[in-house]
All heavy atoms as a GROMACS GRO file, in nm:
protein
  588
    1MET      N    1   2.671   0.564   1.616
    1MET     CA    2   2.545   0.634   1.600
    1MET      C    3   2.430   0.535   1.590
    1MET      O    4   2.323   0.561   1.643
    1MET     CB    5   2.550   0.720   1.473
    1MET     CG    6   2.642   0.840   1.480
    1MET     SD    7   2.625   0.948   1.622
    1MET     CE    8   2.456   0.992   1.622
    2LYS      N    9   2.455   0.424   1.523
    2LYS     CA   10   2.346   0.327   1.505
    2LYS      C   11   2.297   0.274   1.640
    2LYS      O   12   2.177   0.261   1.661
    2LYS     CB   13   2.394   0.212   1.415
    2LYS     CG   14   2.292   0.105   1.389
    2LYS     CD   15   2.176   0.157   1.306
    2LYS     CE   16   2.066   0.057   1.298
    2LYS     NZ   17   2.031  -0.001   1.180
    3SER      N   18   2.390   0.247   1.731
    3SER     CA   19   2.348   0.194   1.861
    3SER      C   20   2.267   0.297   1.940
    3SER      O   21   2.172   0.262   2.011
    3SER     CB   22   2.468   0.147   1.942
    3SER     OG   23   2.556   0.254   1.970
    4ILE      N   24   2.300   0.424   1.926
    4ILE     CA   25   2.224   0.530   1.993
    4ILE      C   26   2.083   0.536   1.935
    4ILE      O   27   1.985   0.542   2.010
    4ILE     CB   28   2.295   0.666   1.979
    4ILE    CG1   29   2.426   0.666   2.057
    4ILE    CG2   30   2.204   0.780   2.028
    4ILE    CD1   31   2.514   0.785   2.029
    5VAL      N   32   2.073   0.532   1.803
    5VAL     CA   33   1.942   0.536   1.739
    5VAL      C   34   1.860   0.413   1.778
    5VAL      O   35   1.741   0.423   1.809
    5VAL     CB   36   1.955   0.548   1.586
    5VAL    CG1   37   1.820   0.534   1.518
    5VAL    CG2   38   2.021   0.681   1.548
    6GLU      N   39   1.924   0.296   1.779
    6GLU     CA   40   1.855   0.173   1.819
    6GLU      C   41   1.800   0.187   1.962
    6GLU      O   42   1.685   0.154   1.988
    6GLU     CB   43   1.949   0.052   1.812
    6GLU     CG   44   1.982   0.007   1.674
    6GLU     CD   45   1.868  -0.063   1.602
    6GLU    OE1   46   1.767  -0.100   1.665
    6GLU    OE2   47   1.880  -0.079   1.479
    7GLU      N   48   1.884   0.235   2.051
    7GLU     CA   49   1.844   0.250   2.192
    7GLU      C   50   1.728   0.349   2.207
    7GLU      O   51   1.633   0.324   2.280
    7GLU     CB   52   1.963   0.297   2.274
    7GLU     CG   53   1.933   0.325   2.418
    7GLU     CD   54   2.052   0.385   2.492
    7GLU    OE1   55   2.166   0.346   2.462
    7GLU    OE2   56   2.029   0.471   2.577
    8ARG      N   57   1.737   0.460   2.136
    8ARG     CA   58   1.636   0.566   2.150
    8ARG      C   59   1.504   0.533   2.082
    8ARG      O   60   1.402   0.595   2.110
    8ARG     CB   61   1.688   0.697   2.092
    8ARG     CG   62   1.813   0.746   2.156
    8ARG     CD   63   1.782   0.800   2.290
    8ARG     NE   64   1.886   0.894   2.326
    8ARG     CZ   65   1.890   0.956   2.440
    8ARG    NH1   66   1.799   0.936   2.530
    8ARG    NH2   67   1.987   1.039   2.467
    9SER      N   68   1.505   0.436   1.990
    9SER     CA   69   1.384   0.407   1.913
    9SER      C   70   1.319   0.275   1.953
    9SER      O   71   1.235   0.223   1.879
    9SER     CB   72   1.416   0.407   1.764
    9SER     OG   73   1.508   0.305   1.731
   10ILE      N   74   1.354   0.224   2.069
   10ILE     CA   75   1.301   0.094   2.114
   10ILE      C   76   1.148   0.090   2.113
   10ILE      O   77   1.089  -0.006   2.068
   10ILE     CB   78   1.356   0.059   2.254
   10ILE    CG1   79   1.503   0.022   2.243
   10ILE    CG2   80   1.276  -0.055   2.317
   10ILE    CD1   81   1.571  -0.002   2.376
   11GLU      N   82   1.085   0.192   2.162
   11GLU     CA   83   0.939   0.191   2.175
   11GLU      C   84   0.869   0.251   2.053
   11GLU      O   85   0.757   0.301   2.064
   11GLU     CB   86   0.898   0.264   2.302
   11GLU     CG   87   0.946   0.192   2.427
   11GLU     CD   88   0.899   0.259   2.555
   11GLU    OE1   89   0.803   0.338   2.549
   11GLU    OE2   90   0.960   0.232   2.658
   12THR      N   91   0.933   0.246   1.938
   12THR     CA   92   0.873   0.297   1.815
   12THR      C   93   0.861   0.183   1.715
   12THR      O   94   0.910   0.073   1.739
   12THR     CB   95   0.959   0.409   1.752
   12THR    OG1   96   1.078   0.352   1.697
   12THR    CG2   97   0.992   0.517   1.853
   13ASN      N   98   0.799   0.212   1.604
   13ASN     CA   99   0.792   0.112   1.499
   13ASN      C  100   0.876   0.153   1.378
   13ASN      O  101   0.844   0.118   1.265
   13ASN     CB  102   0.646   0.087   1.458
   13ASN     CG  103   0.580   0.209   1.396
   13ASN    OD1  104   0.639   0.316   1.394
   13ASN    ND2  105   0.459   0.192   1.347
   14LEU      N  106   0.983   0.227   1.403
   14LEU     CA  107   1.071   0.267   1.294
   14LEU      C  108   1.129   0.142   1.228
   14LEU      O  109   1.171   0.050   1.297
   14LEU     CB  110   1.185   0.355   1.342
   14LEU     CG  111   1.153   0.496   1.388
   14LEU    CD1  112   1.280   0.568   1.431
   14LEU    CD2  113   1.082   0.576   1.282
   15ASN      N  114   1.136   0.143   1.097
   15ASN     CA  115   1.198   0.030   1.029
   15ASN      C  116   1.348   0.053   1.018
   15ASN      O  117   1.399   0.162   1.050
   15ASN     CB  118   1.132   0.006   0.892
   15ASN     CG  119   1.147   0.124   0.797
   15ASN    OD1  120   1.253   0.184   0.787
   15ASN    ND2  121   1.040   0.156   0.727
   16GLU      N  122   1.420  -0.047   0.972
   16GLU     CA  123   1.566  -0.038   0.964
   16GLU      C  124   1.612   0.074   0.871
   16GLU      O  125   1.711   0.141   0.898
   16GLU     CB  126   1.626  -0.172   0.920
   16GLU     CG  127   1.628  -0.276   1.028
   16GLU     CD  128   1.702  -0.230   1.153
   16GLU    OE1  129   1.819  -0.187   1.143
   16GLU    OE2  130   1.642  -0.235   1.261
   17GLN      N  131   1.540   0.095   0.763
   17GLN     CA  132   1.577   0.202   0.670
   17GLN      C  133   1.569   0.339   0.739
   17GLN      O  134   1.658   0.422   0.722
   17GLN     CB  135   1.486   0.199   0.548
   17GLN     CG  136   1.521   0.304   0.445
   17GLN     CD  137   1.428   0.300   0.325
   17GLN    OE1  138   1.335   0.220   0.318
   17GLN    NE2  139   1.451   0.388   0.230
   18GLN      N  140   1.466   0.362   0.816
   18GLN     CA  141   1.451   0.488   0.887
   18GLN      C  142   1.560   0.505   0.994
   18GLN      O  143   1.618   0.613   1.008
   18GLN     CB  144   1.313   0.497   0.950
   18GLN     CG  145   1.201   0.510   0.849
   18GLN     CD  146   1.064   0.489   0.911
   18GLN    OE1  147   1.045   0.398   0.991
   18GLN    NE2  148   0.969   0.574   0.874
   19LYS      N  149   1.588   0.398   1.068
   19LYS     CA  150   1.694   0.405   1.169
   19LYS      C  151   1.829   0.430   1.104
   19LYS      O  152   1.909   0.512   1.154
   19LYS     CB  153   1.699   0.274   1.248
   19LYS     CG  154   1.578   0.252   1.335
   19LYS     CD  155   1.591   0.116   1.402
   19LYS     CE  156   1.460   0.070   1.463
   19LYS     NZ  157   1.473  -0.065   1.520
   20ASN      N  158   1.856   0.362   0.994
   20ASN     CA  159   1.983   0.381   0.924
   20ASN      C  160   1.996   0.523   0.872
   20ASN      O  161   2.104   0.583   0.880
   20ASN     CB  162   1.996   0.283   0.808
   20ASN     CG  163   2.027   0.143   0.855
   20ASN    OD1  164   2.080   0.121   0.964
   20ASN    ND2  165   1.993   0.045   0.772
   21PHE      N  166   1.887   0.579   0.822
   21PHE     CA  167   1.892   0.716   0.770
   21PHE      C  168   1.934   0.813   0.880
   21PHE      O  169   2.023   0.897   0.859
   21PHE     CB  170   1.757   0.758   0.711
   21PHE     CG  171   1.759   0.899   0.660
   21PHE    CD1  172   1.809   0.926   0.534
   21PHE    CD2  173   1.716   1.004   0.739
   21PHE    CE1  174   1.813   1.057   0.486
   21PHE    CE2  175   1.720   1.134   0.692
   21PHE     CZ  176   1.768   1.161   0.566
   22ILE      N  177   1.873   0.802   0.996
   22ILE     CA  178   1.906   0.892   1.108
   22ILE      C  179   2.052   0.873   1.149
   22ILE      O  180   2.126   0.970   1.166
   22ILE     CB  181   1.812   0.868   1.228
   22ILE    CG1  182   1.669   0.909   1.191
   22ILE    CG2  183   1.859   0.946   1.352
   22ILE    CD1  184   1.564   0.865   1.293
   23ALA      N  185   2.094   0.748   1.164
   23ALA     CA  186   2.232   0.720   1.206
   23ALA      C  187   2.332   0.772   1.103
   23ALA      O  188   2.432   0.835   1.140
   23ALA     CB  189   2.251   0.570   1.227
   24TYR      N  190   2.306   0.748   0.975
   24TYR     CA  191   2.397   0.795   0.870
   24TYR      C  192   2.401   0.947   0.864
   24TYR      O  193   2.506   1.006   0.844
   24TYR     CB  194   2.358   0.740   0.734
   24TYR     CG  195   2.381   0.592   0.717
   24TYR    CD1  196   2.309   0.519   0.625
   24TYR    CD2  197   2.474   0.523   0.795
   24TYR    CE1  198   2.329   0.382   0.608
   24TYR    CE2  199   2.494   0.387   0.780
   24TYR     CZ  200   2.422   0.318   0.686
   24TYR     OH  201   2.442   0.185   0.671
   25PHE      N  202   2.289   1.011   0.881
   25PHE     CA  203   2.284   1.157   0.878
   25PHE      C  204   2.380   1.217   0.982
   25PHE      O  205   2.461   1.304   0.951
   25PHE     CB  206   2.141   1.205   0.903
   25PHE     CG  207   2.128   1.354   0.911
   25PHE    CD1  208   2.117   1.429   0.796
   25PHE    CD2  209   2.127   1.419   1.034
   25PHE    CE1  210   2.105   1.567   0.801
   25PHE    CE2  211   2.115   1.558   1.040
   25PHE     CZ  212   2.104   1.630   0.924
   26TYR      N  213   2.370   1.169   1.104
   26TYR     CA  214   2.457   1.221   1.209
   26TYR      C  215   2.602   1.177   1.192
   26TYR      O  216   2.694   1.254   1.215
   26TYR     CB  217   2.402   1.183   1.347
   26TYR     CG  218   2.281   1.264   1.382
   26TYR    CD1  219   2.153   1.213   1.364
   26TYR    CD2  220   2.293   1.394   1.428
   26TYR    CE1  221   2.040   1.289   1.393
   26TYR    CE2  222   2.181   1.470   1.458
   26TYR     CZ  223   2.056   1.418   1.440
   26TYR     OH  224   1.945   1.494   1.466
   27LYS      N  225   2.620   1.054   1.150
   27LYS     CA  226   2.757   1.004   1.128
   27LYS      C  227   2.829   1.090   1.025
   27LYS      O  228   2.942   1.134   1.049
   27LYS     CB  229   2.753   0.858   1.081
   27LYS     CG  230   2.891   0.803   1.049
   27LYS     CD  231   2.884   0.658   1.007
   27LYS     CE  232   2.847   0.646   0.863
   27LYS     NZ  233   2.860   0.509   0.810
   28TYR      N  234   2.766   1.115   0.912
   28TYR     CA  235   2.831   1.194   0.808
   28TYR      C  236   2.848   1.339   0.849
   28TYR      O  237   2.945   1.404   0.809
   28TYR     CB  238   2.756   1.181   0.676
   28TYR     CG  239   2.777   1.046   0.613
   28TYR    CD1  240   2.672   0.956   0.598
   28TYR    CD2  241   2.904   1.004   0.572
   28TYR    CE1  242   2.692   0.830   0.543
   28TYR    CE2  243   2.925   0.880   0.518
   28TYR     CZ  244   2.818   0.793   0.503
   28TYR     OH  245   2.839   0.669   0.450
   29GLY      N  246   2.761   1.390   0.930
   29GLY     CA  247   2.779   1.525   0.983
   29GLY      C  248   2.904   1.534   1.070
   29GLY      O  249   2.985   1.625   1.056
   30PHE      N  250   2.919   1.437   1.160
   30PHE     CA  251   3.037   1.434   1.246
   30PHE      C  252   3.164   1.418   1.165
   30PHE      O  253   3.264   1.488   1.186
   30PHE     CB  254   3.030   1.321   1.348
   30PHE     CG  255   2.929   1.342   1.456
   30PHE    CD1  256   2.848   1.237   1.498
   30PHE    CD2  257   2.913   1.464   1.520
   30PHE    CE1  258   2.755   1.255   1.599
   30PHE    CE2  259   2.821   1.482   1.620
   30PHE     CZ  260   2.741   1.377   1.659
   31VAL      N  261   3.161   1.325   1.072
   31VAL     CA  262   3.280   1.300   0.989
   31VAL      C  263   3.315   1.424   0.908
   31VAL      O  264   3.432   1.461   0.899
   31VAL     CB  265   3.257   1.177   0.897
   31VAL    CG1  266   3.367   1.165   0.793
   31VAL    CG2  267   3.251   1.050   0.981
   32GLY      N  268   3.214   1.489   0.851
   32GLY     CA  269   3.240   1.609   0.772
   32GLY      C  270   3.305   1.720   0.854
   32GLY      O  271   3.399   1.785   0.808
   33ILE      N  272   3.258   1.740   0.974
   33ILE     CA  273   3.316   1.842   1.061
   33ILE      C  274   3.461   1.808   1.095
   33ILE      O  275   3.549   1.894   1.092
   33ILE     CB  276   3.231   1.859   1.189
   33ILE    CG1  277   3.100   1.929   1.152
   33ILE    CG2  278   3.307   1.937   1.296
   33ILE    CD1  279   2.996   1.931   1.262
   34MET      N  280   3.487   1.682   1.124
   34MET     CA  281   3.624   1.641   1.157
   34MET      C  282   3.716   1.652   1.035
   34MET      O  283   3.832   1.694   1.047
   34MET     CB  284   3.626   1.499   1.214
   34MET     CG  285   3.552   1.487   1.346
   34MET     SD  286   3.587   1.617   1.469
   34MET     CE  287   3.760   1.595   1.495
   35LEU      N  288   3.666   1.616   0.918
   35LEU     CA  289   3.748   1.630   0.796
   35LEU      C  290   3.781   1.775   0.768
   35LEU      O  291   3.894   1.807   0.729
   35LEU     CB  292   3.676   1.566   0.676
   35LEU     CG  293   3.671   1.415   0.675
   35LEU    CD1  294   3.586   1.366   0.557
   35LEU    CD2  295   3.809   1.353   0.670
   36ASP      N  296   3.686   1.865   0.789
   36ASP     CA  297   3.713   2.008   0.774
   36ASP      C  298   3.819   2.054   0.872
   36ASP      O  299   3.909   2.131   0.837
   36ASP     CB  300   3.585   2.091   0.794
   36ASP     CG  301   3.492   2.087   0.675
   36ASP    OD1  302   3.532   2.036   0.568
   36ASP    OD2  303   3.377   2.134   0.690
   37TRP      N  304   3.810   2.007   0.995
   37TRP     CA  305   3.907   2.043   1.098
   37TRP      C  306   4.047   1.997   1.057
   37TRP      O  307   4.144   2.073   1.069
   37TRP     CB  308   3.863   1.981   1.230
   37TRP     CG  309   3.955   2.003   1.345
   37TRP    CD1  310   3.980   2.121   1.409
   37TRP    CD2  311   4.034   1.904   1.412
   37TRP    NE1  312   4.069   2.101   1.512
   37TRP    CE2  313   4.103   1.969   1.516
   37TRP    CE3  314   4.050   1.768   1.395
   37TRP    CZ2  315   4.189   1.900   1.601
   37TRP    CZ3  316   4.136   1.699   1.480
   37TRP    CH2  317   4.204   1.766   1.582
   38ILE      N  318   4.056   1.875   1.006
   38ILE     CA  319   4.185   1.821   0.962
   38ILE      C  320   4.237   1.900   0.844
   38ILE      O  321   4.355   1.938   0.839
   38ILE     CB  322   4.172   1.671   0.928
   38ILE    CG1  323   4.147   1.591   1.055
   38ILE    CG2  324   4.296   1.620   0.855
   38ILE    CD1  325   4.101   1.448   1.032
   39GLU      N  326   4.150   1.927   0.746
   39GLU     CA  327   4.188   2.000   0.626
   39GLU      C  328   4.240   2.140   0.659
   39GLU      O  329   4.329   2.192   0.592
   39GLU     CB  330   4.068   2.010   0.532
   39GLU     CG  331   4.101   2.069   0.398
   39GLU     CD  332   3.979   2.069   0.308
   39GLU    OE1  333   3.956   1.965   0.243
   39GLU    OE2  334   3.908   2.171   0.304
   40LYS      N  335   4.186   2.201   0.764
   40LYS     CA  336   4.227   2.336   0.804
   40LYS      C  337   4.351   2.334   0.893
   40LYS      O  338   4.388   2.436   0.950
   40LYS     CB  339   4.112   2.406   0.876
   40LYS     CG  340   3.996   2.436   0.785
   40LYS     CD  341   3.880   2.497   0.863
   40LYS     CE  342   3.760   2.518   0.774
   40LYS     NZ  343   3.643   2.566   0.850
   41GLY      N  344   4.416   2.219   0.906
   41GLY     CA  345   4.541   2.211   0.980
   41GLY      C  346   4.525   2.181   1.128
   41GLY      O  347   4.622   2.191   1.203
   42MET      N  348   4.407   2.147   1.172
   42MET     CA  349   4.380   2.110   1.312
   42MET      C  350   4.420   2.220   1.409
   42MET      O  351   4.458   2.193   1.523
   42MET     CB  352   4.447   1.977   1.348
   42MET     CG  353   4.399   1.862   1.264
   42MET     SD  354   4.471   1.703   1.307
   42MET     CE  355   4.632   1.718   1.229
   43ASP      N  356   4.412   2.346   1.365
   43ASP     CA  357   4.448   2.458   1.450
   43ASP      C  358   4.339   2.493   1.550
   43ASP      O  359   4.367   2.541   1.660
   43ASP     CB  360   4.479   2.582   1.365
   43ASP     CG  361   4.607   2.564   1.285
   43ASP    OD1  362   4.697   2.492   1.332
   43ASP    OD2  363   4.616   2.623   1.176
   44GLU      N  364   4.214   2.471   1.511
   44GLU     CA  365   4.102   2.505   1.599
   44GLU      C  366   4.102   2.410   1.719
   44GLU      O  367   4.136   2.292   1.708
   44GLU     CB  368   3.970   2.492   1.523
   44GLU     CG  369   3.852   2.548   1.595
   44GLU     CD  370   3.725   2.543   1.510
   44GLU    OE1  371   3.734   2.514   1.390
   44GLU    OE2  372   3.618   2.569   1.566
   45ASN      N  373   4.062   2.462   1.833
   45ASN     CA  374   4.059   2.383   1.956
   45ASN      C  375   3.959   2.268   1.943
   45ASN      O  376   3.839   2.291   1.926
   45ASN     CB  377   4.022   2.474   2.074
   45ASN     CG  378   4.026   2.403   2.207
   45ASN    OD1  379   4.008   2.281   2.216
   45ASN    ND2  380   4.048   2.479   2.311
   46TYR      N  381   4.008   2.147   1.952
   46TYR     CA  382   3.924   2.028   1.939
   46TYR      C  383   3.813   2.026   2.044
   46TYR      O  384   3.701   1.986   2.015
   46TYR     CB  385   4.012   1.903   1.951
   46TYR     CG  386   3.936   1.774   1.941
   46TYR    CD1  387   3.897   1.724   1.818
   46TYR    CD2  388   3.902   1.700   2.055
   46TYR    CE1  389   3.827   1.606   1.807
   46TYR    CE2  390   3.831   1.583   2.046
   46TYR     CZ  391   3.794   1.536   1.922
   46TYR     OH  392   3.723   1.419   1.913
   47ASN      N  393   3.843   2.067   2.165
   47ASN     CA  394   3.743   2.068   2.272
   47ASN      C  395   3.626   2.161   2.240
   47ASN      O  396   3.512   2.130   2.273
   47ASN     CB  397   3.806   2.107   2.406
   47ASN     CG  398   3.901   2.002   2.457
   47ASN    OD1  399   3.876   1.882   2.443
   47ASN    ND2  400   4.012   2.045   2.514
   48GLU      N  401   3.653   2.273   2.175
   48GLU     CA  402   3.546   2.364   2.136
   48GLU      C  403   3.457   2.300   2.030
   48GLU      O  404   3.335   2.317   2.033
   48GLU     CB  405   3.604   2.495   2.084
   48GLU     CG  406   3.666   2.580   2.192
   48GLU     CD  407   3.728   2.708   2.138
   48GLU    OE1  408   3.701   2.744   2.020
   48GLU    OE2  409   3.804   2.772   2.212
   49ILE      N  410   3.517   2.228   1.936
   49ILE     CA  411   3.440   2.160   1.832
   49ILE      C  412   3.348   2.056   1.895
   49ILE      O  413   3.230   2.049   1.864
   49ILE     CB  414   3.533   2.095   1.728
   49ILE    CG1  415   3.610   2.202   1.652
   49ILE    CG2  416   3.453   2.007   1.632
   49ILE    CD1  417   3.720   2.148   1.563
   50VAL      N  418   3.403   1.977   1.985
   50VAL     CA  419   3.325   1.873   2.052
   50VAL      C  420   3.212   1.936   2.133
   50VAL      O  421   3.098   1.888   2.131
   50VAL     CB  422   3.414   1.784   2.141
   50VAL    CG1  423   3.331   1.690   2.228
   50VAL    CG2  424   3.513   1.706   2.056
   51ASP      N  425   3.241   2.045   2.201
   51ASP     CA  426   3.139   2.115   2.279
   51ASP      C  427   3.027   2.167   2.189
   51ASP      O  428   2.909   2.151   2.220
   51ASP     CB  429   3.204   2.230   2.357
   51ASP     CG  430   3.109   2.294   2.456
   51ASP    OD1  431   3.041   2.220   2.531
   51ASP    OD2  432   3.104   2.419   2.459
   52ASP      N  433   3.065   2.226   2.076
   52ASP     CA  434   2.965   2.275   1.981
   52ASP      C  435   2.882   2.160   1.923
   52ASP      O  436   2.760   2.173   1.907
   52ASP     CB  437   3.031   2.353   1.867
   52ASP     CG  438   3.084   2.488   1.911
   52ASP    OD1  439   3.048   2.533   2.023
   52ASP    OD2  440   3.162   2.548   1.836
   53LEU      N  441   2.947   2.049   1.892
   53LEU     CA  442   2.874   1.931   1.842
   53LEU      C  443   2.774   1.882   1.945
   53LEU      O  444   2.659   1.851   1.912
   53LEU     CB  445   2.971   1.818   1.807
   53LEU     CG  446   3.042   1.828   1.673
   53LEU    CD1  447   3.152   1.723   1.664
   53LEU    CD2  448   2.944   1.813   1.560
   54GLU      N  449   2.818   1.874   2.069
   54GLU     CA  450   2.729   1.827   2.175
   54GLU      C  451   2.606   1.917   2.188
   54GLU      O  452   2.493   1.870   2.197
   54GLU     CB  453   2.803   1.820   2.308
   54GLU     CG  454   2.716   1.772   2.421
   54GLU     CD  455   2.788   1.773   2.555
   54GLU    OE1  456   2.900   1.827   2.565
   54GLU    OE2  457   2.729   1.722   2.651
   55LYS      N  458   2.628   2.047   2.187
   55LYS     CA  459   2.518   2.141   2.199
   55LYS      C  460   2.423   2.132   2.079
   55LYS      O  461   2.301   2.143   2.095
   55LYS     CB  462   2.571   2.284   2.210
   55LYS     CG  463   2.638   2.313   2.342
   55LYS     CD  464   2.699   2.452   2.340
   55LYS     CE  465   2.780   2.478   2.465
   55LYS     NZ  466   2.855   2.604   2.456
   56THR      N  467   2.479   2.113   1.962
   56THR     CA  468   2.398   2.107   1.840
   56THR      C  469   2.314   1.981   1.834
   56THR      O  470   2.198   1.984   1.794
   56THR     CB  471   2.490   2.114   1.716
   56THR    OG1  472   2.566   2.234   1.722
   56THR    CG2  473   2.410   2.110   1.588
   57VAL      N  474   2.371   1.869   1.876
   57VAL     CA  475   2.305   1.740   1.861
   57VAL      C  476   2.213   1.707   1.978
   57VAL      O  477   2.119   1.629   1.962
   57VAL     CB  478   2.412   1.629   1.842
   57VAL    CG1  479   2.350   1.492   1.844
   57VAL    CG2  480   2.486   1.652   1.713
   58HIS      N  481   2.236   1.768   2.092
   58HIS     CA  482   2.159   1.734   2.212
   58HIS      C  483   2.008   1.740   2.185
   58HIS      O  484   1.954   1.845   2.154
   58HIS     CB  485   2.195   1.826   2.327
   58HIS     CG  486   2.128   1.789   2.455
   58HIS    ND1  487   2.168   1.680   2.528
   58HIS    CD2  488   2.024   1.842   2.521
   58HIS    CE1  489   2.090   1.669   2.634
   58HIS    NE2  490   2.002   1.767   2.632
   59GLY      N  491   1.945   1.626   2.194
   59GLY     CA  492   1.800   1.618   2.177
   59GLY      C  493   1.752   1.604   2.034
   59GLY      O  494   1.636   1.571   2.010
   60THR      N  495   1.840   1.628   1.936
   60THR     CA  496   1.792   1.624   1.798
   60THR      C  497   1.773   1.482   1.746
   60THR      O  498   1.690   1.462   1.657
   60THR     CB  499   1.885   1.703   1.703
   60THR    OG1  500   2.014   1.643   1.703
   60THR    CG2  501   1.893   1.848   1.744
   61ILE      N  502   1.847   1.386   1.798
   61ILE     CA  503   1.826   1.247   1.756
   61ILE      C  504   1.687   1.203   1.798
   61ILE      O  505   1.612   1.144   1.720
   61ILE     CB  506   1.936   1.154   1.811
   61ILE    CG1  507   2.070   1.189   1.747
   61ILE    CG2  508   1.900   1.007   1.786
   61ILE    CD1  509   2.189   1.116   1.805
   62ASP      N  510   1.651   1.233   1.922
   62ASP     CA  511   1.516   1.199   1.970
   62ASP      C  512   1.409   1.269   1.886
   62ASP      O  513   1.307   1.210   1.853
   62ASP     CB  514   1.499   1.236   2.117
   62ASP     CG  515   1.582   1.151   2.209
   62ASP    OD1  516   1.608   1.034   2.174
   62ASP    OD2  517   1.620   1.199   2.317
   63LEU      N  518   1.434   1.393   1.850
   63LEU     CA  519   1.338   1.467   1.769
   63LEU      C  520   1.325   1.404   1.629
   63LEU      O  521   1.215   1.392   1.576
   63LEU     CB  522   1.379   1.614   1.758
   63LEU     CG  523   1.285   1.707   1.685
   63LEU    CD1  524   1.145   1.707   1.750
   63LEU    CD2  525   1.341   1.847   1.683
   64SER      N  526   1.437   1.364   1.571
   64SER     CA  527   1.434   1.299   1.440
   64SER      C  528   1.354   1.169   1.446
   64SER      O  529   1.273   1.140   1.358
   64SER     CB  530   1.575   1.267   1.392
   64SER     OG  531   1.648   1.385   1.368
   65ILE      N  532   1.375   1.090   1.550
   65ILE     CA  533   1.301   0.965   1.568
   65ILE      C  534   1.153   0.995   1.581
   65ILE      O  535   1.069   0.930   1.518
   65ILE     CB  536   1.354   0.888   1.690
   65ILE    CG1  537   1.495   0.834   1.659
   65ILE    CG2  538   1.260   0.774   1.729
   65ILE    CD1  539   1.568   0.780   1.780
   66LYS      N  540   1.121   1.094   1.661
   66LYS     CA  541   0.980   1.129   1.684
   66LYS      C  542   0.912   1.171   1.554
   66LYS      O  543   0.799   1.132   1.526
   66LYS     CB  544   0.974   1.243   1.786
   66LYS     CG  545   0.838   1.273   1.840
   66LYS     CD  546   0.849   1.380   1.948
   66LYS     CE  547   0.719   1.396   2.021
   66LYS     NZ  548   0.729   1.493   2.129
   67LYS      N  549   0.982   1.250   1.472
   67LYS     CA  550   0.923   1.297   1.347
   67LYS      C  551   0.904   1.183   1.247
   67LYS      O  552   0.805   1.181   1.173
   67LYS     CB  553   1.007   1.407   1.287
   67LYS     CG  554   0.994   1.537   1.363
   67LYS     CD  555   1.070   1.647   1.295
   67LYS     CE  556   1.038   1.777   1.366
   67LYS     NZ  557   1.026   1.888   1.277
   68LEU      N  558   0.996   1.088   1.242
   68LEU     CA  559   0.982   0.975   1.151
   68LEU      C  560   0.881   0.873   1.202
   68LEU      O  561   0.824   0.797   1.125
   68LEU     CB  562   1.116   0.906   1.128
   68LEU     CG  563   1.211   0.975   1.031
   68LEU    CD1  564   1.344   0.902   1.026
   68LEU    CD2  565   1.152   0.986   0.892
   69TYR      N  566   0.857   0.872   1.331
   69TYR     CA  567   0.767   0.775   1.394
   69TYR      C  568   0.621   0.805   1.364
   69TYR      O  569   0.538   0.718   1.365
   69TYR     CB  570   0.791   0.773   1.545
   69TYR     CG  571   0.701   0.679   1.623
   69TYR    CD1  572   0.702   0.544   1.598
   69TYR    CD2  573   0.616   0.729   1.719
   69TYR    CE1  574   0.621   0.458   1.670
   69TYR    CE2  575   0.532   0.645   1.792
   69TYR     CZ  576   0.536   0.510   1.766
   69TYR     OH  577   0.455   0.426   1.837
   70ARG      N  578   0.591   0.928   1.334
   70ARG     CA  579   0.451   0.968   1.310
   70ARG      C  580   0.380   0.879   1.216
   70ARG      O  581   0.399   0.836   1.118
   70ARG     CB  582   0.443   1.110   1.258
   70ARG     CG  583   0.471   1.210   1.361
   70ARG     CD  584   0.435   1.343   1.305
   70ARG     NE  585   0.529   1.442   1.353
   70ARG     CZ  586   0.523   1.567   1.320
   70ARG    NH1  587   0.432   1.608   1.236
   70ARG    NH2  588   0.608   1.654   1.366
   0.00000   0.00000   0.00000
């Protein structure tokens, strides 16, 4: 996640704390979803989870960077 945030924020003046916050936010979201999936016995289709994650996150990292950049 950190490398994605670094790449997307090249032309901003975000400091390391702001970049880390965005990266950690998404990292812990992904980890939490996967831990729930494991805890529930991994019965749910993994591909559906990944698809839902992709749809949910698409564009939101850029939006988070933009909002912190103000």
